[in-house]
C-alpha positions as CSV (number, residue, x, y, z in Angstrom):
1,X,0.0,0.0,0.0
2,X,1.2,3.5,-0.7
3,X,0.2,6.8,0.8
4,X,-3.1,7.7,-0.8
5,X,-2.8,11.5,-0.5
6,X,0.4,13.4,-1.2
7,X,2.2,14.8,1.8
8,X,1.5,18.5,2.6
9,X,4.2,21.0,3.2
10,X,4.5,21.7,6.9
11,X,5.3,25.1,8.4
12,X,9.1,25.2,8.9
13,X,9.0,25.6,12.7
14,X,6.7,22.5,13.0
15,X,8.8,20.5,10.7
16,X,12.0,21.4,12.5
17,X,10.5,20.7,15.9
18,X,9.4,17.2,14.8
19,X,12.8,16.4,13.4
20,X,14.4,17.6,16.6
21,X,12.0,15.4,18.7
22,X,11.8,12.3,16.6
23,X,14.6,12.5,14.0
24,X,12.1,12.7,11.2
25,X,8.7,14.2,10.4
26,X,5.9,11.7,11.0
27,X,4.2,10.9,7.8
28,X,0.7,11.0,9.4
29,X,1.3,14.7,10.3
30,X,2.4,15.4,6.7
31,X,-0.7,13.7,5.3
32,X,-3.2,15.2,7.7
33,X,-1.7,18.7,7.3
34,X,-3.8,19.1,4.2
35,X,-6.4,20.2,6.9
36,X,-4.3,22.2,9.3
37,X,-7.2,22.4,11.8
38,X,-7.6,18.7,11.9
39,X,-3.9,18.2,12.1
40,X,-3.4,20.8,14.9
41,X,-6.4,19.4,16.9
42,X,-5.0,15.9,16.6
43,X,-1.5,17.0,17.7
44,X,-2.9,18.9,20.6
45,X,-5.1,16.0,21.8
46,X,-2.3,13.6,21.3
47,X,-0.1,15.8,23.5
48,X,-2.8,15.9,26.2
49,X,-3.2,12.1,26.0
50,X,0.6,11.8,26.5
51,X,0.2,13.7,29.8
52,X,-2.2,11.2,31.3
53,X,-0.6,9.3,34.2
54,X,-3.3,7.1,35.9
55,X,-2.7,4.0,33.9
56,X,0.8,2.4,33.7
57,X,2.9,3.5,30.8
58,X,3.6,-0.1,29.9
59,X,-0.1,-1.0,29.8
60,X,-0.7,1.9,27.5
61,X,2.3,1.2,25.3
62,X,1.4,-2.5,25.0
63,X,-2.2,-1.7,24.3
64,X,-1.2,0.8,21.6
65,X,0.9,-1.9,19.9
66,X,-1.9,-4.5,20.2
67,X,-4.4,-2.1,18.5
68,X,-1.8,-1.4,15.8
69,X,-1.2,-5.1,15.2
70,X,-5.0,-5.8,15.2
71,X,-5.8,-3.0,12.8
72,X,-2.7,-3.5,10.7
73,X,-1.1,-0.1,11.2
74,X,2.6,-0.7,10.5
75,X,3.3,2.9,11.2
76,X,1.7,2.8,14.7
77,X,3.5,-0.4,15.6
78,X,6.8,1.0,14.4
79,X,6.5,4.2,16.3
80,X,4.9,2.4,19.3
81,X,8.0,0.3,19.6
82,X,10.3,3.4,19.3
83,X,8.3,5.1,22.1
84,X,8.6,2.0,24.3
85,X,12.3,2.3,24.0
86,X,12.2,6.0,24.9
87,X,10.0,5.1,27.9
88,X,12.6,2.5,28.9
89,X,10.1,-0.3,28.8
90,X,11.0,-3.9,28.4
91,X,11.8,-4.1,24.7
92,X,11.9,-7.8,24.5
93,X,8.4,-7.9,25.9
94,X,7.3,-5.1,23.7
95,X,8.5,-7.0,20.6
96,X,6.2,-9.8,21.5
97,X,3.0,-7.8,21.5
98,X,1.9,-8.8,18.0
99,X,2.0,-12.4,19.1
100,X,1.0,-12.0,22.8
101,X,-1.4,-14.9,22.8
102,X,1.4,-17.4,22.2
103,X,4.2,-15.5,24.0
104,X,5.0,-16.3,27.6
105,X,6.5,-12.9,28.2
106,X,3.4,-11.2,29.7
107,X,1.9,-11.2,33.2
108,X,-1.8,-12.2,33.5
109,X,-2.7,-8.5,34.0
110,X,-0.8,-7.5,30.8
111,X,-2.5,-10.3,28.9
112,X,-5.9,-8.9,30.0
113,X,-4.9,-5.4,29.0
114,X,-3.8,-6.7,25.5
115,X,-7.1,-8.7,25.2
116,X,-9.0,-5.6,26.2
117,X,-7.2,-3.5,23.6
118,X,-8.1,-6.0,20.9
119,X,-11.7,-6.4,22.1
120,X,-12.1,-2.6,21.9
121,X,-10.7,-2.7,18.3
122,X,-13.2,-5.3,17.1
123,X,-16.2,-4.1,15.2
124,X,-18.6,-4.5,16.9
125,X,-16.7,-4.3,20.2
126,X,-16.2,-7.7,22.0
127,X,-15.5,-6.4,25.5
128,X,-17.1,-8.7,28.0
129,X,-18.4,-7.7,31.4
130,X,-16.1,-10.2,33.0
131,X,-13.0,-8.8,31.3
132,X,-13.9,-5.2,32.2
133,X,-14.8,-6.1,35.8
134,X,-11.5,-8.0,36.2
135,X,-9.4,-5.1,34.9
136,X,-11.4,-2.6,36.9
137,X,-10.8,-4.5,40.1
138,X,-7.1,-4.7,39.5
139,X,-6.5,-1.2,38.0
140,X,-9.1,0.9,39.8
141,X,-11.6,3.3,38.2
142,X,-9.2,6.2,37.3
143,X,-6.7,3.9,35.5
144,X,-9.5,1.9,33.8
145,X,-11.2,5.1,32.5
146,X,-7.8,6.4,31.2
147,X,-6.9,3.1,29.6
148,X,-10.2,2.9,27.9
149,X,-10.0,6.5,26.5
150,X,-6.4,5.8,25.5
151,X,-7.3,2.7,23.5
152,X,-10.2,4.6,21.9
153,X,-7.8,7.4,20.8
154,X,-5.3,4.9,19.5
155,X,-8.1,3.2,17.5
156,X,-8.8,6.5,15.8
157,X,-5.2,7.1,15.0
158,X,-4.5,3.6,13.7
159,X,-7.6,3.6,11.5
160,X,-6.8,7.0,10.2
161,X,-3.3,5.9,9.2
162,X,-4.5,2.7,7.6
163,X,-7.2,4.5,5.6
164,X,-4.6,7.1,4.4
165,X,-2.2,4.3,3.4
166,X,0.5,5.2,5.8
167,X,3.0,2.4,6.5
168,X,6.0,1.9,8.7
169,X,8.5,4.8,8.6
170,X,11.4,3.0,10.2
171,X,11.4,4.5,13.7
172,X,11.9,1.1,15.2
173,X,15.1,0.6,13.2
174,X,16.9,2.5,16.0
175,X,15.8,-0.2,18.6
176,X,18.0,-3.1,19.6
177,X,15.3,-5.9,19.4
178,X,13.4,-6.4,16.2
179,X,9.6,-6.4,16.2
180,X,7.9,-9.7,16.1
181,X,5.6,-10.5,13.3
182,X,2.0,-11.2,13.9
183,X,1.1,-15.0,13.7
184,X,-1.4,-16.3,11.2
185,X,-5.0,-15.6,12.0
186,X,-5.7,-19.1,13.2
187,X,-3.0,-18.8,15.9
188,X,-3.8,-15.3,16.9
189,X,-7.6,-15.9,17.4
190,X,-8.8,-17.4,20.6
191,X,-10.2,-20.9,20.4
């Protein structure tokens, strides 16, 4: 797949700031910049989401990558792994997110977070009362609400990138552990 709309020219200050922060301009920003209001709103909300601190950073990071793997957003999985490195998370564990169901790297709580992220990404949603209640009991209301809103935001971003044809940009190339590939559908799906 190729980018479906040409990249827009960003204001110099924004372009330079992104290069300073990330080493490159994120292609989703370049594509969405055709509508500066939409792009600016997305950047502002994304920054606010990044300030949330009630749910564990690892839970949000792993959930982000689980959504990206489920939706098929190579760019989000790529940048999610890069961000996990910058947050000093367990990269070996992060690399296993696309195949979390068959990996032994995750705790029971992390597995439930990953299942929840995937269930929120299904259409229609497949979140069960039991899974929600179990996470709520272990995380508490504030973290549960934050995790849910975070996963919803990531779903918007991943679906936006997929629809616009944005693929991996190579951010994870800077990481020491390569990303795992997602197993075939029959292995990834619960029995």
